C-alpha positions as CSV (number, residue, x, y, z in Angstrom):
1,X,0.0,0.0,0.0
2,X,1.8,3.1,-1.2
3,X,1.0,6.7,-0.5
4,X,-1.2,7.1,-3.6
5,X,-3.3,4.1,-2.5
6,X,-3.7,5.6,1.0
7,X,-4.9,9.0,-0.4
8,X,-7.7,7.1,-2.4
9,X,-9.2,5.4,0.7
10,X,-11.3,8.3,1.9
11,X,-13.0,8.9,-1.5
12,X,-13.4,5.1,-1.8
13,X,-15.1,4.9,1.6
14,X,-17.4,7.8,0.5
15,X,-18.4,5.8,-2.6
16,X,-18.9,2.6,-0.6
17,X,-21.0,4.4,1.9
18,X,-23.1,5.9,-0.9
19,X,-23.8,2.4,-2.3
20,X,-24.6,1.0,1.1
21,X,-27.1,3.9,1.7
22,X,-28.7,3.2,-1.7
23,X,-29.0,-0.5,-0.7
24,X,-26.8,-1.4,-3.7
25,X,-24.3,-3.0,-1.3
26,X,-25.5,-5.2,1.5
27,X,-22.2,-6.1,3.1
28,X,-18.6,-4.8,2.8
29,X,-15.7,-6.5,4.7
30,X,-11.9,-6.0,4.5
31,X,-9.2,-8.3,5.8
32,X,-5.9,-6.5,6.3
33,X,-4.2,-9.8,7.0
34,X,-4.9,-11.3,3.6
35,X,-5.7,-7.9,1.8
36,X,-9.0,-9.3,0.7
37,X,-12.3,-7.5,0.3
38,X,-15.7,-9.2,0.2
39,X,-18.7,-7.2,-1.1
40,X,-22.2,-8.4,-1.4
41,X,-24.1,-6.4,-4.1
42,X,-27.7,-6.2,-5.0
43,X,-27.6,-6.3,-8.8
44,X,-29.3,-7.8,-11.8
45,X,-26.1,-9.3,-13.4
46,X,-22.3,-9.5,-13.2
47,X,-21.9,-6.5,-15.6
48,X,-23.8,-4.3,-13.3
49,X,-21.5,-5.3,-10.4
50,X,-18.4,-4.7,-12.6
51,X,-19.8,-1.2,-13.5
52,X,-20.1,-0.3,-9.8
53,X,-16.6,-1.7,-9.1
54,X,-15.0,0.3,-11.9
55,X,-16.3,3.6,-10.4
56,X,-14.3,3.1,-7.2
57,X,-11.2,5.2,-6.9
58,X,-9.3,2.1,-5.9
59,X,-10.4,0.0,-9.0
60,X,-6.9,0.1,-10.6
61,X,-5.5,-1.8,-7.6
62,X,-8.0,-4.6,-7.7
63,X,-8.0,-8.1,-9.1
64,X,-11.4,-9.5,-8.6
65,X,-13.9,-12.3,-9.4
66,X,-17.6,-11.7,-9.5
67,X,-19.7,-14.7,-8.4
68,X,-23.4,-15.0,-8.3
69,X,-24.7,-16.2,-4.9
70,X,-27.3,-18.9,-4.7
71,X,-28.0,-18.5,-1.0
72,X,-27.3,-15.5,1.2
73,X,-28.4,-15.8,4.8
74,X,-27.4,-13.9,7.9
75,X,-28.8,-12.8,11.3
76,X,-29.7,-9.4,10.0
77,X,-32.3,-11.0,7.6
78,X,-34.0,-13.0,10.3
79,X,-36.8,-11.9,12.6
80,X,-35.6,-10.7,16.0
81,X,-35.8,-13.2,18.8
82,X,-38.8,-12.8,21.0
83,X,-37.9,-11.8,24.6
84,X,-40.6,-11.9,27.2
85,X,-40.5,-9.3,29.9
């Protein structure tokens, strides 16, 4: 990660936050250990996802694979547990 990369992080985060607020991105996670990013998009096809990725200020640093998910489940998509008072 060079100085140029580090200067692009704030505008990249602004772009990611925009996509999250528009419900285009469901989940964004970064591992500093493996320097890997996982992003779950709501999109019609792989080209649409690629179009979003290309607009990121960091796109020139990325090598990526776009995979269509068959099942996506998490606690946030489940009903809250009932707690009796």
